[in-house]
C-alpha positions in Angstrom: 0.2 16.3 -12.9 -3.4 15.7 -11.9 -5.8 18.6 -12.2 -6.6 19.2 -8.5 -10.1 20.2 -9.3 -10.7 16.6 -10.1 -9.7 15.5 -6.6 -11.8 15.4 -3.5 -11.1 18.3 -1.1 -9.4 15.9 1.5 -7.2 14.5 -1.3 -6.3 18.0 -2.5 -5.3 18.9 1.1 -3.1 15.7 1.3 -1.4 16.5 -2.0 -0.8 20.1 -1.0 0.8 19.0 2.3 3.0 16.5 0.4 4.3 19.2 -1.8 5.1 21.3 1.3 7.1 18.4 2.7 9.0 17.8 -0.5 12.2 19.4 0.8 12.2 17.5 4.1 14.4 14.6 3.0 17.7 13.7 4.7 20.9 15.4 3.6 22.0 12.5 1.6 20.5 9.5 -0.3 19.4 6.4 1.6 20.7 3.0 0.5 18.2 0.2 1.2 18.8 -3.5 1.4 15.1 -4.5 0.9 13.3 -7.6 2.1 11.8 -9.1 -1.0 8.0 -8.4 -1.4 7.4 -11.0 -4.1 9.2 -13.7 -2.0 7.1 -12.8 1.0 3.9 -13.3 -1.0 5.3 -16.7 -2.3 6.0 -17.8 1.3 2.4 -16.9 2.3 1.0 -18.8 -0.6 3.2 -21.8 0.2 1.8 -21.7 3.8 -1.8 -21.6 2.6 -2.3 -17.9 3.4 -3.6 -15.2 1.2 -0.8 -12.7 0.8 -2.0 -9.6 2.8 -0.2 -6.3 3.3 -1.7 -5.2 6.7 -1.7 -1.4 7.2 -0.7 0.3 10.4 -3.0 3.4 10.1 -3.7 5.4 13.2 -6.3 7.5 11.4 -7.4 8.7 8.0 -9.8 11.2 6.3 -12.1 8.3 5.5 -12.3 6.8 9.0 -13.6 8.1 12.4 -11.4 8.6 15.4 -7.7 7.7 16.1 -6.2 4.5 17.3 -3.8 5.2 20.1 -2.2 1.7 20.5 1.5 1.4 20.2 2.1 1.0 16.4 4.8 -1.6 17.0 2.5 -3.8 19.1 -0.1 -3.4 16.3 2.4 -4.4 13.7 3.6 -7.4 15.6 0.0 -8.5 16.1 -0.6 -8.3 12.3 2.4 -10.4 11.6 1.2 -12.9 14.3 -2.1 -13.1 12.4 -0.3 -14.0 9.2 0.4 -10.8 7.3 2.9 -11.3 4.6 4.0 -7.7 4.7 3.1 -4.4 6.4 2.3 -0.9 5.3 3.1 2.0 7.6 1.8 5.5 7.1 4.4 8.2 7.3 2.1 11.1 6.3 1.7 13.2 9.5 -1.1 15.7 9.0 -3.9 13.5 7.7 -3.0 10.0 8.8 -1.0 10.5 12.0 2.0 8.8 10.6 5.7 9.4 10.9 9.1 8.2 9.7 10.0 7.4 13.3 7.1 5.0 13.6 8.1 3.2 10.4 11.7 2.8 11.6 10.5 1.3 14.9 8.1 -1.1 13.1 10.7 -2.2 10.6 13.2 -2.9 13.3 10.6 -5.0 15.2 9.4 -7.3 12.4 11.0 -9.5 9.8 8.5 -9.0 6.9 8.8 -6.4 4.2 7.5 -2.9 5.1 5.9 -0.5 2.7 6.2 3.2 3.3 2.7 4.6 2.7 3.0 8.3 1.9 2.4 10.7 -0.9 5.8 11.1 -2.6 5.8 13.8 -5.3 9.6 14.7 -5.3 12.8 12.7 -5.2 13.9 14.4 -2.0 11.1 12.7 -0.1 12.5 9.3 -0.9 15.4 10.0 1.5 13.1 10.6 4.5 13.4 7.0 5.8 14.4 3.6 4.8 11.7 1.0 3.9 11.5 -2.1 1.8 8.9 -0.7 -0.6 7.8 2.8 -1.4 4.5 4.0 -2.9 4.2 6.1 -6.0 0.7 7.2 -7.0 0.5 7.6 -10.7 -2.2 10.3 -10.5 -0.1 12.4 -8.2 3.3 12.2 -9.9 2.1 12.4 -13.5 4.9 12.7 -16.0 7.5 12.4 -13.2 6.7 8.7 -12.7 9.6 7.2 -14.8 12.2 9.5 -13.1 10.8 8.8 -9.6 10.7 5.1 -10.3 14.3 5.1 -11.4 15.4 7.3 -8.4 13.7 4.9 -6.0 15.2 1.8 -7.5 18.7 3.5 -7.5 18.3 3.7 -3.7 17.4 0.0 -3.4 13.6 0.4 -2.9 11.0 -1.9 -4.4 8.3 0.3 -5.8 4.5 -0.1 -5.7 2.9 2.1 -8.3 -0.7 2.8 -7.6 -3.3 3.3 -10.4 -7.0 3.8 -10.6 -7.8 3.2 -14.2 -6.5 1.7 -17.5 -4.8 4.9 -18.6 -2.8 5.1 -15.4 -2.0 1.4 -15.7 -0.6 1.9 -19.2 1.6 4.8 -17.9 2.8 2.6 -15.0 3.7 -0.3 -17.2 5.4 1.9 -19.8 7.4 3.4 -17.0 8.6 0.0 -16.0 6.5 -0.8 -13.0 6.7 -4.4 -11.8 4.5 -4.1 -8.8 1.1 -2.4 -9.4 -1.7 -1.6 -7.0 -5.2 -0.9 -8.2 -7.0 1.4 -5.7 -10.7 0.8 -5.5 -11.2 4.2 -3.9 -12.0 7.0 -6.3 -9.9 10.0 -5.5 -12.6 12.4 -6.8 -15.5 11.2 -4.6 -13.7 8.9 -2.2 -16.2 6.2 -3.1 -15.1 2.6 -2.9 -16.0 0.2 -5.7 -14.4 -3.2 -5.9 -15.4 -3.3 -9.5 -12.6 -0.9 -10.2 -10.0 -3.6 -9.6 -12.1 -6.1 -11.7 -12.2 -3.7 -14.6 -8.4 -2.9 -14.6 -6.9 -6.3 -13.6 -7.5 -8.1 -16.9 -5.2 -5.6 -18.6 -2.2 -6.0 -16.2 0.7 -8.0 -17.8 1.2 -11.4 -16.3 4.7 -10.6 -15.2 3.5 -7.7 -13.0 2.7 -8.4 -9.3 -0.8 -7.1 -8.8 -2.2 -5.8 -5.5 -5.8 -4.9 -4.8 -6.2 -1.8 -2.5 -9.0 -0.3 -0.5 -12.5 -1.5 0.3 -11.5 -5.1 1.3 -13.4 -5.7 4.5 -14.4 -9.4 4.6 -13.3 -12.9 3.5 -15.9 -12.6 0.7 -14.1 -9.4 -0.5 -10.8 -11.3 -0.4 -12.1 -14.1 -2.5 -13.6 -11.7 -4.9 -10.4 -9.8 -5.5 -8.4 -13.0 -5.7 -10.8 -14.4 -8.3 -10.3 -11.2 -10.3 -6.5 -11.7 -10.3 -5.0 -10.1 -7.2 -1.7 -11.6 -6.2 -2.0 -9.8 -2.8 -4.3 -7.4 -0.9 -3.5 -4.2 0.9 -5.9 -3.9 3.9 -6.1 -1.1 6.4 -9.3 -0.2 8.1 -10.8 -3.7 8.2 -7.8 -4.9 10.2 -7.4 -1.8 12.4 -11.0 -2.0 13.5 -10.7 -4.3 16.5 -8.3 -7.2 17.3 -5.7 -6.8 14.6 -4.4 -10.3 15.0 -7.8 -11.9 14.7 -8.8 -9.6 11.8 -5.7 -10.4 9.9 -6.0 -14.1 10.5 -9.6 -14.1 9.2 -8.6 -12.5 5.9 -5.4 -14.5 5.2 -7.5 -17.7 5.8 -10.3 -16.7 3.5 -9.5 -19.3 0.8 -9.1 -22.1 3.4 -12.7 -21.5 4.4 -13.8 -22.1 0.8 -11.7 -25.3 0.5 -13.3 -26.7 3.7 -16.8 -26.1 2.3 -16.1 -28.0 -1.0 
């Protein structure tokens, strides 16, 4: 398990709250029939769109204010803008999320939905059905293989988030087939797109690779794709303003380059 002294205070608070919620799962295991994430990325590619996972994020410790729009309307707007998949926060204390919101969003759309939360115990997997769940390598430590297996037993696809090569190695050794590289450092909360660029060359070809955090413009999209990203997870840059237009701008980033050549 990660030494909490190496984490930013906001991240320590999030992790502490996650542990407090670890016993709040349903009284029984969920059984999920997931919408395929890799297939959704392939459909986007075939349609000339950059595969983007757009995040419904009312607030966060690294943004100002709270967005009060109906999350279902936001989600539908993102899909209309071309999002290949969605991410929905279910962490309540720091991100304003809930399992109920995820259920509503998943019912309203036909794309895969990632549950964005801070799972540290198997019981948390049973809080709500989603197509994909997030496991953060730094948070779960040596429990990663067991949590990965427990999630798959329930039918979930699993996105394992890493921040450096050591965590990548642990994720791959545990059997991860979908890996996200987070450009935000959990100690200082500083974003550096170079993080993805340094880790990506070491990801096995058969692993689906997602760039996370700090992607705010078509130039950033192209940079991450050039570095090997199969898809991008984008939150704040889409939530800030018209979510449909913002999503459309990012998913069309590579078309703009083609038109210029």
